[in-house]
Backbone bond lengths (Angstrom), bond angles and torsions (degrees), N, CA, C in turn:
res aa  C-N    CA-C-N  psi(-1)  N-CA   C-N-CA  omega(-1)  CA-C   N-CA-C  phi
1 M - - - 1.473 - - 1.530 109.25 -
2 D 1.301 116.52 131.76 1.456 121.46 178.09 1.535 108.84 -85.94
3 I 1.310 116.51 119.87 1.472 121.68 -176.31 1.525 111.26 -59.06
4 K 1.340 117.17 -43.79 1.467 120.08 -178.86 1.529 111.64 -58.65
5 H 1.313 116.60 -43.90 1.468 120.21 179.73 1.526 110.79 -65.91
6 E 1.327 115.94 -37.28 1.465 120.14 178.48 1.533 109.93 -65.70
7 L 1.324 117.01 -43.36 1.466 121.42 178.06 1.529 110.33 -63.99
8 F 1.324 115.70 -40.94 1.469 121.17 178.14 1.532 109.85 -60.32
9 K 1.354 116.94 -43.82 1.466 120.86 178.92 1.533 110.68 -61.03
10 H 1.319 116.50 -40.27 1.471 120.06 177.87 1.530 110.54 -63.24
11 C 1.325 116.81 -41.71 1.475 120.79 179.01 1.524 110.46 -63.86
12 K 1.337 116.82 -43.14 1.469 121.17 178.25 1.531 110.18 -61.05
13 S 1.320 115.94 -42.95 1.461 121.41 179.13 1.529 110.58 -64.09
14 F 1.325 116.97 -40.65 1.461 122.96 177.61 1.535 109.58 -57.83
15 V 1.326 116.40 -47.50 1.464 121.97 -179.83 1.531 110.33 -64.39
16 N 1.326 117.15 -44.72 1.465 120.69 -178.86 1.523 111.85 -62.45
17 K 1.336 117.24 -38.93 1.468 120.77 177.68 1.525 110.58 -65.64
18 R 1.327 116.63 -39.79 1.471 120.35 178.47 1.523 110.14 -63.69
19 V 1.329 117.07 -42.60 1.471 121.42 178.58 1.524 109.20 -59.55
20 Q 1.316 116.64 -47.68 1.462 121.33 -178.52 1.527 110.72 -60.27
21 T 1.322 117.42 -45.14 1.467 121.49 -179.74 1.527 111.22 -62.00
22 V 1.325 117.06 -47.11 1.460 120.72 -178.47 1.528 110.94 -66.85
23 E 1.322 117.37 -38.95 1.468 120.01 177.99 1.530 111.12 -64.65
24 E 1.336 116.71 -36.03 1.470 120.17 176.59 1.530 110.38 -65.09
25 I 1.326 116.52 -40.44 1.474 120.99 178.30 1.532 109.79 -62.54
26 I 1.324 116.05 -46.10 1.474 120.79 -179.75 1.535 110.09 -61.45
27 S 1.314 116.00 -46.84 1.465 120.62 -179.58 1.527 111.07 -60.82
28 S 1.312 115.95 -44.84 1.461 121.13 179.49 1.529 110.88 -62.15
29 N 1.322 116.56 -43.09 1.461 120.81 179.77 1.528 111.82 -68.03
30 Q 1.330 116.28 -36.11 1.467 119.37 177.69 1.525 110.64 -64.24
31 K 1.337 115.64 -41.51 1.467 119.65 178.05 1.523 110.20 -63.42
32 A 1.319 116.15 -44.13 1.473 120.59 -179.83 1.521 110.28 -64.00
33 L 1.333 117.13 -38.76 1.462 122.10 -179.76 1.533 110.16 -64.72
34 H 1.341 116.12 -41.82 1.466 120.24 -179.63 1.524 112.27 -72.78
35 S 1.320 116.54 -28.61 1.476 118.77 -177.92 1.530 112.46 -83.02
36 E 1.345 115.72 -15.82 1.474 119.20 177.29 1.529 107.94 -64.66
37 T 1.288 115.89 122.61 1.468 119.31 177.40 1.513 109.14 -115.10
38 K 1.300 114.95 153.86 1.466 119.97 179.85 1.530 108.08 -62.53
39 S 1.323 114.09 123.94 1.464 118.02 178.88 1.519 108.93 -116.30
40 S 1.308 114.60 177.04 1.471 118.41 178.99 1.525 110.52 -69.11
41 A 1.333 116.79 -22.35 1.466 120.55 177.96 1.531 107.32 -90.12
42 G 1.312 116.70 72.30 1.462 123.48 -173.92 1.510 114.90 -54.23
43 D 1.328 116.87 -46.61 1.468 119.44 -178.50 1.520 111.42 -63.44
44 K 1.321 115.95 -40.36 1.457 120.78 -179.81 1.535 109.30 -62.86
45 H 1.314 115.70 -42.25 1.466 122.09 178.85 1.532 110.28 -60.62
46 E 1.322 116.79 -48.55 1.473 121.20 -178.83 1.524 111.03 -63.48
47 T 1.334 116.95 -39.13 1.465 120.82 178.29 1.523 110.08 -63.47
48 G 1.323 116.35 -43.15 1.462 121.19 178.35 1.514 111.87 -60.30
49 R 1.325 116.09 -44.65 1.477 120.78 178.69 1.534 110.99 -64.23
50 A 1.317 116.51 -42.22 1.467 120.70 -179.79 1.529 110.51 -63.10
51 M 1.321 116.71 -41.71 1.468 120.80 179.18 1.533 110.52 -63.34
52 L 1.333 116.22 -43.24 1.458 120.23 178.70 1.524 111.16 -62.68
53 Q 1.335 116.05 -40.88 1.464 119.19 179.89 1.532 111.09 -66.50
54 L 1.321 116.97 -36.48 1.467 120.25 175.71 1.525 110.72 -62.98
55 E 1.321 115.96 -42.58 1.466 120.94 178.05 1.528 110.45 -61.56
56 M 1.330 115.66 -40.18 1.469 120.47 179.42 1.532 110.65 -64.36
57 E 1.329 116.74 -42.12 1.464 120.74 178.53 1.525 110.70 -63.19
58 K 1.335 115.76 -42.02 1.459 120.56 179.63 1.536 110.09 -62.67
59 A 1.326 116.35 -42.83 1.461 121.28 179.48 1.533 110.42 -65.07
60 S 1.322 117.02 -38.02 1.477 120.63 178.06 1.530 110.66 -64.17
61 Q 1.325 116.13 -40.04 1.463 119.86 177.10 1.529 110.88 -64.24
62 Q 1.330 116.19 -38.14 1.458 119.89 177.34 1.530 110.24 -63.93
63 L 1.327 116.21 -39.82 1.471 119.91 177.80 1.523 111.26 -61.87
64 E 1.322 116.75 -37.95 1.465 120.33 177.31 1.530 110.28 -61.96
65 G 1.327 116.26 -43.77 1.461 120.92 178.44 1.517 111.76 -62.49
66 I 1.326 116.00 -40.47 1.462 121.25 179.06 1.523 109.93 -66.22
67 S 1.326 115.92 -38.89 1.459 120.97 177.39 1.531 110.41 -60.59
68 K 1.340 116.71 -40.50 1.469 120.90 177.91 1.527 110.64 -64.41
69 M 1.346 116.36 -37.18 1.475 119.82 177.33 1.525 110.26 -62.13
70 N 1.332 116.39 -43.86 1.468 120.92 178.34 1.527 110.75 -61.17
71 E 1.323 115.00 -40.50 1.465 120.67 179.20 1.534 110.12 -61.81
72 I 1.331 116.50 -44.21 1.468 121.08 179.28 1.528 109.97 -62.50
73 L 1.333 116.58 -45.44 1.467 119.60 179.73 1.528 111.29 -61.13
74 S 1.331 117.02 -35.65 1.472 119.89 -179.40 1.534 111.76 -68.43
75 K 1.320 117.11 -17.92 1.468 120.86 -179.68 1.530 113.22 -87.48
76 I 1.327 117.05 -7.12 1.467 119.89 179.71 1.517 108.58 -72.04
77 D 1.330 114.86 125.31 1.462 122.21 -178.78 1.530 107.72 -114.64
78 F 1.328 116.23 106.41 1.464 120.17 -176.91 1.527 112.59 -72.46
79 S 1.316 117.42 -16.02 1.471 119.55 179.47 1.525 111.45 -81.30
80 K 1.334 116.26 -16.44 1.465 120.70 -178.83 1.529 109.63 -77.95
81 E 1.318 115.61 118.47 1.461 120.17 177.21 1.511 108.91 -112.94
82 S 1.300 115.67 137.25 1.452 120.52 -179.02 1.515 108.74 -155.31
83 K 1.297 116.18 148.38 1.464 120.97 176.34 1.525 110.02 -85.70
84 K 1.325 116.40 -3.97 1.466 121.41 175.66 1.523 108.58 -103.82
85 A 1.323 116.05 139.44 1.460 121.10 -178.76 1.529 110.58 -64.97
86 H 1.328 116.42 130.73 1.463 123.60 -179.82 1.524 109.11 -145.36
87 L 1.322 116.60 174.40 1.460 121.41 177.55 1.526 108.87 -54.00
88 G 1.332 116.30 122.81 1.462 120.88 -179.01 1.515 113.44 99.01
89 S 1.338 117.69 -5.08 1.465 120.70 179.48 1.520 111.53 -74.08
90 L 1.301 113.91 147.47 1.462 122.26 171.86 1.525 105.12 -107.92
91 I 1.331 116.56 120.34 1.454 121.43 -172.65 1.522 109.55 -119.76
92 F 1.324 115.57 123.92 1.461 121.51 178.02 1.526 108.62 -104.79
93 T 1.326 116.02 126.02 1.463 120.74 173.84 1.528 106.69 -119.67
94 E 1.331 115.55 173.22 1.467 117.81 179.53 1.532 112.35 -71.13
95 K 1.333 117.72 -14.63 1.471 121.94 -178.54 1.527 113.51 -104.38
96 A 1.338 117.66 -35.31 1.467 120.72 -175.41 1.525 110.35 -158.61
97 N 1.339 114.84 168.09 1.464 121.92 177.19 1.524 107.74 -116.95
98 Y 1.338 116.25 135.10 1.458 121.08 -174.77 1.523 110.81 -125.00
99 F 1.332 114.64 142.36 1.468 121.93 172.23 1.518 105.51 -115.61
100 L 1.339 117.37 110.44 1.470 121.69 -179.08 1.523 109.07 -75.38
101 S 1.323 115.88 105.36 1.462 120.63 -176.17 1.527 109.55 -155.46
102 I 1.326 116.24 -97.17 1.467 122.51 176.26 1.526 107.24 -126.74
103 S 1.301 116.72 162.43 1.461 119.91 177.07 1.525 109.00 -77.94
104 A 1.331 115.32 94.83 1.466 121.01 -179.24 1.523 111.15 -120.17
105 G 1.326 116.61 6.40 1.460 119.89 175.86 1.509 113.99 78.99
106 Q 1.328 114.09 -158.08 1.457 121.34 -176.46 1.522 111.23 -79.10
107 I 1.332 115.35 135.22 1.466 122.03 177.25 1.526 106.45 -129.09
108 I 1.320 116.13 135.28 1.458 119.71 178.20 1.527 108.74 -110.67
109 V 1.334 115.12 124.02 1.458 121.92 177.28 1.527 106.68 -127.99
110 D 1.313 117.19 125.30 1.468 122.53 -177.61 1.526 111.95 50.31
111 R 1.322 115.90 47.24 1.469 123.88 178.22 1.529 113.18 61.12
112 Q 1.308 117.54 17.27 1.473 123.27 178.13 1.520 108.12 -111.54
113 K 1.352 116.86 135.13 1.464 121.54 179.80 1.528 110.94 -86.79
114 Y 1.325 114.29 137.85 1.466 122.07 173.98 1.521 106.94 -134.53
115 F 1.302 116.11 150.63 1.453 120.57 175.29 1.519 108.53 -116.18
116 A 1.339 115.23 117.88 1.461 120.17 175.44 1.519 106.11 -81.47
117 V 1.337 116.21 114.50 1.466 121.07 -177.23 1.519 110.45 -124.53
118 S 1.305 114.79 145.27 1.463 121.77 177.95 1.527 109.40 -76.76
119 V 1.327 115.92 149.20 1.467 119.68 176.80 1.526 111.17 -68.93
120 S 1.346 116.49 -15.87 1.463 119.13 178.95 1.537 112.47 -97.04
121 S 1.342 117.23 -0.26 1.470 120.66 175.99 1.532 108.50 -77.94
122 P 1.323 118.09 161.26 1.472 119.62 179.78 1.538 113.70 -54.60
123 I 1.338 117.45 -46.35 1.469 119.54 179.84 1.531 110.24 -70.67
124 G 1.326 116.97 -35.88 1.465 120.81 178.42 1.518 111.87 -63.27
125 K 1.341 116.62 -41.90 1.469 121.11 177.70 1.522 110.72 -62.73
126 L 1.336 116.39 -38.06 1.467 120.90 178.94 1.529 111.37 -65.51
127 L 1.327 115.96 -41.10 1.466 121.14 -175.45 1.529 112.69 -76.94
128 L 1.317 116.75 -34.46 1.468 121.75 -175.20 1.527 111.43 -55.33
129 G 1.317 115.63 125.76 1.464 120.93 176.98 1.519 114.19 85.29
130 K 1.328 117.36 -5.23 1.469 120.55 179.87 1.526 110.27 -77.17
131 S 1.337 114.57 160.28 1.464 121.54 179.26 1.523 109.96 -118.45
132 E 1.325 115.15 169.89 1.462 120.15 176.64 1.529 109.54 -59.98
133 N 1.309 115.62 147.22 1.472 124.76 -179.86 1.524 114.22 70.33
134 E 1.327 117.73 8.20 1.466 119.88 173.14 1.513 108.25 -86.00
135 L 1.314 114.89 152.16 1.458 121.29 -179.90 1.522 109.09 -104.00
136 I 1.337 115.76 134.61 1.465 120.10 173.65 1.522 107.35 -120.58
137 S 1.315 115.92 154.11 1.451 120.79 176.53 1.516 107.83 -124.02
138 F 1.339 115.40 119.14 1.461 120.91 -178.77 1.519 108.64 -130.72
139 N 1.330 115.86 125.13 1.471 122.09 -177.86 1.529 111.56 53.11
140 G 1.314 115.73 39.63 1.456 120.81 177.45 1.514 114.39 76.28
141 V 1.334 116.92 6.36 1.459 120.44 179.79 1.529 108.84 -112.35
142 N 1.341 115.50 124.09 1.461 120.39 177.34 1.521 109.98 -82.20
143 Q 1.334 115.30 137.46 1.458 120.93 177.94 1.518 108.67 -133.87
144 N 1.309 115.60 131.92 1.450 120.80 176.40 1.527 108.18 -93.45
145 I 1.320 116.63 132.76 1.467 120.62 178.62 1.537 106.95 -80.45
146 L 1.325 115.13 115.51 1.466 120.53 -176.51 1.528 112.32 -86.65
147 K 1.332 115.96 -43.83 1.465 120.47 -175.11 1.520 110.41 -151.81
148 I 1.322 115.76 144.87 1.473 122.09 175.44 1.523 107.59 -128.98
149 F 1.329 115.91 126.44 1.464 122.06 176.56 1.501 109.31 -113.97
């Protein structure tokens, strides 16, 4: 089993679950918006509709973010090999293992911990472009880069 492909599958699954959750929220809010009927308490009705519309806008923004995550994942090229950390790299340090992709948190593969991190996250920015045996300092902790795949 190729660890990078397994991590990639976890990231794809993470994105798909987020899409499903946000779409359920949108669908639920649309139903609630359509079921709201004009009542004698006009102000209360308008406030309810406004709140639902705000929720819908927030969910739409989340969908945009998820779409960007999918776009980033589609740019990962597993055939590209480099000794410098890049999108799609698997980076082993003495403190942690990182998969430069999207911010999907901790992933466990074969009882080994990996952190899927975005290249635009603070740790991702630090790792990007680094080589093996380089030292990085994150949150006051020094980490030596042992291996990059």
